[in-house]
C-alpha positions as CSV (number, residue, x, y, z in Angstrom):
1,M,-16.4,13.8,-22.6
2,I,-14.1,15.0,-19.8
3,A,-16.5,16.7,-16.9
4,L,-14.7,18.7,-14.0
5,L,-17.1,18.5,-10.7
6,A,-17.2,21.1,-8.0
7,A,-14.9,18.6,-6.0
8,A,-11.4,19.9,-6.6
9,C,-10.3,16.6,-6.8
10,T,-12.7,14.6,-8.5
11,Y,-12.3,13.7,-12.1
12,V,-14.7,11.8,-14.6
13,F,-13.9,10.8,-18.0
14,S,-15.2,8.9,-20.9
15,A,-13.5,5.0,-21.9
16,Y,-14.3,3.2,-24.7
17,A,-13.9,-0.9,-24.7
18,T,-11.7,-2.3,-26.9
19,G,-13.5,-5.3,-27.2
20,L,-11.0,-8.1,-25.5
21,E,-12.8,-11.3,-25.6
22,K,-13.5,-12.9,-21.5
23,D,-10.3,-14.0,-20.1
24,A,-7.8,-12.2,-22.4
25,P,-4.8,-10.5,-20.4
26,V,-4.8,-6.9,-19.6
27,E,-1.7,-5.0,-19.5
28,F,-3.4,-1.8,-19.4
29,L,-6.4,-0.9,-18.1
30,F,-7.0,2.9,-19.8
31,A,-4.3,3.9,-22.9
32,S,-4.3,6.6,-25.2
33,K,-6.7,6.2,-28.5
34,N,-3.4,6.2,-30.4
35,S,-2.0,3.0,-28.9
36,D,-0.9,0.2,-30.5
37,R,-1.6,-1.9,-27.7
38,D,-5.3,-2.1,-28.0
39,Y,-4.8,-5.6,-28.1
40,E,-3.7,-5.7,-24.4
41,S,-5.9,-2.6,-23.2
42,M,-9.1,-3.1,-21.6
43,F,-10.4,0.5,-22.5
44,L,-8.9,3.4,-24.6
45,I,-9.7,7.1,-24.0
46,E,-10.0,10.1,-26.9
47,E,-7.9,12.5,-25.2
48,S,-3.9,11.9,-25.7
49,V,-2.0,10.8,-22.6
50,E,-0.7,14.6,-22.1
51,D,-4.5,16.0,-22.6
52,F,-5.3,13.2,-19.8
53,C,-2.6,14.4,-17.6
54,K,-3.4,18.2,-17.9
55,G,-6.8,17.2,-17.2
56,I,-6.2,15.5,-14.0
57,E,-4.2,18.0,-13.0
58,K,-6.1,21.0,-13.5
59,A,-8.9,18.9,-11.0
60,G,-6.5,19.3,-8.4
61,L,-4.4,16.2,-8.2
62,P,-0.4,17.3,-7.7
63,K,1.7,14.9,-9.9
64,G,4.0,12.5,-8.1
65,S,7.1,11.1,-9.5
66,A,7.9,8.1,-12.0
67,V,10.3,6.1,-11.3
68,D,14.0,7.2,-12.9
69,L,16.7,4.7,-12.7
70,P,19.6,7.1,-13.5
71,K,18.3,9.3,-10.7
72,C,18.0,6.2,-8.1
73,I,14.2,6.9,-8.0
74,L,13.4,3.3,-7.7
75,W,9.7,3.6,-6.1
76,P,6.8,5.4,-8.0
77,T,5.3,8.1,-5.9
78,G,1.8,9.9,-5.9
79,C,-1.6,10.7,-4.2
80,T,-3.4,7.9,-3.7
81,L,-6.7,7.4,-6.0
82,T,-10.4,5.6,-5.6
83,I,-12.1,4.7,-9.3
84,E,-15.6,4.1,-10.1
85,P,-16.5,1.6,-11.2
86,S,-13.8,-0.3,-9.8
87,I,-10.8,-2.2,-11.4
88,S,-12.5,-5.6,-10.0
89,E,-15.6,-4.9,-12.0
90,F,-13.3,-5.3,-15.4
91,I,-10.4,-7.3,-14.6
92,E,-9.9,-10.5,-13.1
93,T,-6.6,-10.8,-11.2
94,H,-4.6,-13.7,-9.7
95,M,-1.0,-12.1,-8.4
96,P,2.1,-14.8,-8.6
97,E,3.5,-15.6,-5.3
98,G,5.3,-13.0,-3.3
99,Y,3.0,-9.8,-4.9
100,S,-0.3,-8.6,-3.8
101,M,-3.0,-6.1,-5.1
102,S,-2.1,-2.3,-4.3
103,D,-3.8,1.1,-4.2
104,I,-3.4,3.3,-7.6
105,I,-1.6,6.4,-7.6
106,Y,-1.1,9.0,-10.1
107,T,2.7,9.8,-10.4
108,G,2.1,12.2,-14.2
109,G,4.2,9.5,-15.8
110,A,7.9,10.2,-16.7
111,R,8.5,13.9,-17.0
112,D,12.0,15.9,-18.6
113,E,13.8,18.2,-16.7
114,K,11.2,21.4,-17.8
115,G,8.1,19.3,-16.8
116,A,6.9,17.4,-20.1
117,L,5.8,14.5,-21.0
118,M,8.9,12.0,-22.3
119,P,8.2,11.4,-26.0
120,E,7.7,7.1,-25.0
121,S,4.8,8.2,-22.8
122,M,2.9,9.8,-26.2
123,N,4.0,7.0,-28.8
124,A,3.8,3.0,-29.2
125,H,1.8,1.9,-25.8
126,C,0.5,5.4,-24.8
127,G,-0.4,4.1,-21.5
128,I,-2.4,5.8,-19.2
129,F,-2.8,3.0,-16.5
130,A,-0.4,0.3,-16.9
131,L,-1.0,-2.7,-14.6
132,Y,2.4,-3.4,-14.3
133,S,5.4,-1.1,-13.3
134,L,5.9,1.4,-16.4
135,S,7.7,4.8,-15.8
136,H,5.8,6.3,-18.7
137,S,2.2,5.7,-17.7
138,P,0.8,8.2,-15.1
139,I,-1.1,6.1,-13.2
140,V,0.2,2.6,-11.7
141,F,-0.1,0.8,-9.0
142,N,1.6,1.9,-5.4
143,G,4.5,-0.8,-5.3
144,I,7.4,-2.3,-7.7
145,F,5.6,-5.0,-9.9
146,P,7.7,-6.1,-13.0
147,Q,6.3,-6.5,-16.4
148,G,8.0,-10.3,-16.7
149,D,6.9,-11.3,-13.1
150,V,3.3,-10.0,-12.9
151,Y,2.6,-10.5,-16.7
152,G,-0.8,-13.0,-17.0
153,A,-1.8,-11.6,-13.6
154,H,-4.6,-9.8,-14.9
155,S,-7.4,-10.6,-17.5
156,A,-10.9,-9.3,-18.3
157,K,-13.7,-10.4,-16.5
158,K,-16.2,-10.2,-19.0
159,A,-16.3,-9.2,-22.4
160,L,-17.5,-5.4,-23.7
161,K,-18.7,-4.6,-26.7
162,K,-15.6,-2.9,-28.7
163,G,-17.1,0.7,-28.1
164,E,-19.0,0.4,-25.4
165,K,-18.9,3.5,-23.3
166,V,-17.8,3.6,-19.4
167,T,-17.8,6.5,-17.4
168,F,-14.9,6.4,-14.9
169,R,-14.7,8.8,-11.6
170,L,-11.0,9.3,-10.2
171,T,-11.4,11.0,-7.0
172,W,-8.5,12.1,-4.5
173,D,-9.4,12.9,-1.0
174,G,-7.4,16.4,-1.4
175,K,-5.3,16.1,1.6
176,T,-3.8,12.8,2.0
177,K,-0.4,12.2,0.2
178,P,3.4,11.1,0.7
179,K,5.6,13.4,2.7
180,N,9.2,14.1,1.2
181,V,11.7,13.7,3.9
182,T,15.2,14.5,3.5
183,V,18.1,12.9,6.3
184,N,22.0,14.0,5.7
185,F,23.8,11.2,7.5
186,K,27.0,12.5,8.7
187,P,29.5,11.3,11.3
188,G,27.8,10.7,14.7
189,N,24.4,11.4,13.7
190,S,23.1,8.0,12.2
191,Q,21.0,7.2,15.2
192,S,19.1,10.3,15.4
193,E,18.5,10.6,11.5
194,L,17.1,7.1,11.7
195,L,15.1,7.4,14.5
196,K,13.9,10.5,12.5
197,L,12.9,8.4,10.1
198,K,11.0,5.9,12.7
199,A,8.8,8.9,14.0
200,I,7.6,10.4,10.8
201,S,6.8,6.3,9.6
202,A,4.8,6.0,12.9
203,E,2.3,9.0,11.7
204,N,0.9,6.2,9.4
205,R,1.4,7.9,6.0
206,E,3.9,7.4,3.4
207,I,7.4,8.9,3.3
208,N,9.4,9.5,0.4
209,V,13.2,9.6,1.6
210,K,16.1,11.0,0.2
211,A,19.0,10.2,2.1
212,T,22.7,11.5,1.9
213,F,26.0,10.5,3.1
214,S,28.2,13.8,4.3
215,P,32.1,13.4,2.0
216,D,33.6,12.9,5.9
217,M,32.0,9.4,6.3
218,S,33.8,6.1,5.4
219,F,32.8,3.5,3.1
220,K,32.3,1.7,6.6
221,E,30.0,3.8,8.3
222,A,27.7,4.4,5.2
223,R,27.6,0.6,4.9
224,A,26.3,0.5,8.2
225,I,24.1,3.1,7.6
226,S,23.0,1.8,4.6
227,S,22.4,-1.8,5.7
228,A,19.7,-0.1,8.3
229,L,17.9,1.6,5.5
230,S,17.7,-1.8,3.6
231,A,15.9,-3.1,6.2
232,I,13.1,0.2,6.1
233,D,12.8,0.7,2.2
234,S,9.7,-0.1,1.0
235,K,6.2,0.7,-0.2
236,S,5.3,3.0,3.0
237,V,9.5,4.1,3.6
238,K,10.5,5.0,0.2
239,I,14.5,5.6,-0.3
240,N,14.5,7.5,-3.7
241,G,17.1,9.8,-5.1
242,V,20.4,10.7,-5.0
243,D,22.3,13.7,-5.0
244,A,24.7,13.9,-8.3
245,D,27.7,13.9,-6.8
246,G,26.9,11.5,-3.7
247,L,25.6,8.0,-4.0
248,F,22.8,6.2,-3.6
249,Y,22.4,3.7,-0.3
250,R,22.5,0.5,-2.6
251,A,25.6,1.3,-3.8
252,F,27.4,0.9,-0.3
253,L,25.3,-3.2,-0.4
254,P,26.6,-4.9,-3.7
255,L,26.1,-8.5,-3.8
256,V,30.2,-10.1,-3.5
257,K,29.5,-12.4,-5.8
258,W,29.3,-10.1,-8.1
259,T,33.0,-9.3,-8.3
260,D,33.5,-12.5,-10.4
261,R,34.3,-11.4,-13.8
262,A,33.9,-14.9,-15.5
263,E,29.9,-14.8,-14.0
264,R,29.5,-11.4,-14.9
265,L,26.7,-10.7,-18.0
266,L,28.4,-7.3,-18.4
267,Q,31.3,-5.7,-17.4
268,P,31.8,-3.1,-15.4
269,F,34.6,-0.7,-15.2
270,E,36.8,-1.2,-12.0
271,L,38.2,1.6,-9.9
272,T,40.5,0.5,-7.3
273,I,41.6,3.2,-4.5
274,T,44.7,2.6,-2.4
275,N,46.4,5.0,-0.5
276,G,44.7,7.9,-2.4
277,V,46.2,5.9,-5.4
278,E,43.4,5.3,-8.1
279,E,43.7,2.8,-10.9
280,L,40.8,2.5,-13.2
281,V,40.4,-0.8,-15.4
282,Y,38.7,-1.5,-18.1
283,I,37.7,-5.3,-19.0
284,A,37.9,-6.4,-22.6
285,E,35.8,-9.0,-24.4
286,D,36.9,-11.4,-27.1
287,W,34.1,-13.4,-28.6
288,S,36.3,-14.9,-31.3
289,G,36.8,-18.3,-30.0
290,E,34.9,-21.1,-29.7
291,S,34.0,-21.2,-26.3
292,L,30.4,-20.2,-25.0
293,N,32.0,-17.4,-22.9
294,P,34.4,-14.5,-24.1
295,K,38.0,-14.0,-23.2
296,L,38.2,-11.2,-20.5
297,T,41.3,-9.1,-21.0
298,P,41.9,-6.2,-17.8
299,K,43.7,-3.2,-19.3
300,T,44.5,-0.1,-17.3
301,I,43.0,2.9,-19.1
302,S,42.9,7.1,-18.1
303,F,39.6,8.5,-16.8
304,E,39.8,10.2,-19.9
305,D,39.8,6.9,-22.3
306,A,36.8,5.9,-20.0
307,K,34.4,8.0,-22.5
308,K,35.3,5.7,-25.4
309,Y,33.6,3.0,-23.7
310,P,29.9,3.7,-24.1
311,K,28.6,0.5,-23.6
312,V,30.1,0.6,-20.2
313,T,27.4,2.0,-17.9
314,S,28.6,0.4,-14.4
315,C,31.6,1.2,-12.2
316,F,32.7,-1.1,-9.5
317,I,34.8,0.4,-7.1
318,Y,37.4,-1.2,-5.0
319,T,38.4,0.6,-1.3
320,K,39.5,0.1,1.9
321,P,36.7,0.3,4.8
322,E,38.1,3.3,6.1
323,E,38.6,5.4,3.4
324,K,36.4,8.5,3.4
325,L,33.5,9.4,0.7
326,S,35.3,12.2,-0.1
327,T,38.2,10.1,-2.3
328,I,35.5,7.8,-3.4
329,Y,33.2,10.8,-4.3
330,Q,36.5,12.6,-6.0
331,A,36.8,9.3,-7.8
332,K,33.6,9.3,-9.3
333,K,33.2,12.6,-10.6
334,K,36.1,11.9,-12.9
335,L,33.9,9.5,-14.9
336,S,31.2,12.3,-15.4
337,G,31.7,12.3,-18.9
338,T,30.8,8.7,-19.2
339,H,27.9,6.9,-19.6
340,V,28.2,4.7,-16.3
341,Q,24.5,5.0,-14.3
342,N,25.4,2.2,-11.7
343,W,27.9,2.5,-9.0
344,Y,29.3,-0.4,-6.7
345,V,31.6,0.0,-3.9
346,F,33.3,-3.0,-2.7
347,E,35.7,-3.7,0.8
348,K,39.4,-4.0,-1.2
349,N,41.0,-7.5,-0.1
């Protein structure tokens, strides 16, 4: 049963206990009745994930954004919710070192280009509130909580009889929400744009920042700015998103050790740009020998040939510090027909 109260941003719903035993690990506080994860969910809700989202949005809660790695949205965003009864009434939590409990937010779950929930949200787990980072879950903790790191951190505080009904209330204050900010870095304006971010963050509100880099900038300039962004990228200042033809700031901050082909788990394309001349390399792996490691054979290919390798999802770009981003962007665009989603720029030796 769902009830909309007079308060525009309050949502009341009923959930039914799955019957987990005390101390049983919990991965979902709420899942839809169609979920196959009832064995690790505290409660099931009669409505589908889609209907639950429609209801909470009708109550006045705007959806945020779920994590979307291909679009470089690495942080979930959304309005902060309070929940009654509290999570702590049902869940015992002992977070591992490096993690702490956080507010809960409504992202609305992973959506397609038309705003519809992705099929994964309505199949299998049908999670509504995952206790780890799960893009398809419309309610999550505000932060990054990899499943492998926090598995076992949450357990049932008490045993509830299977089917026991509990009424919950989700509330948003109707005014506090993240502020979306775009900073466009160009030659000579990095200081002013960074100061703009500092001023906004001083307002004690969460900001969701999209950072773009002008084609007129050099790789060296972009790398310096990216180091500054890395220092402030956090739960309160979330660097999220990228232009289709541009690069996410982390692309300019790869680890040097990744250049060692023998140490990589997966081989990327390697694109070298020297004085405007581009060389694209595919690294073939031969596992036919007796060695535990494959034989690696670099092979120069054309940009058109790159489409023949759908398993390659990363590209390492090697160039000099003075190279303009326009050159890098143009080369990147030539790989638009491939499956590459991850881009990193290294200084050419």
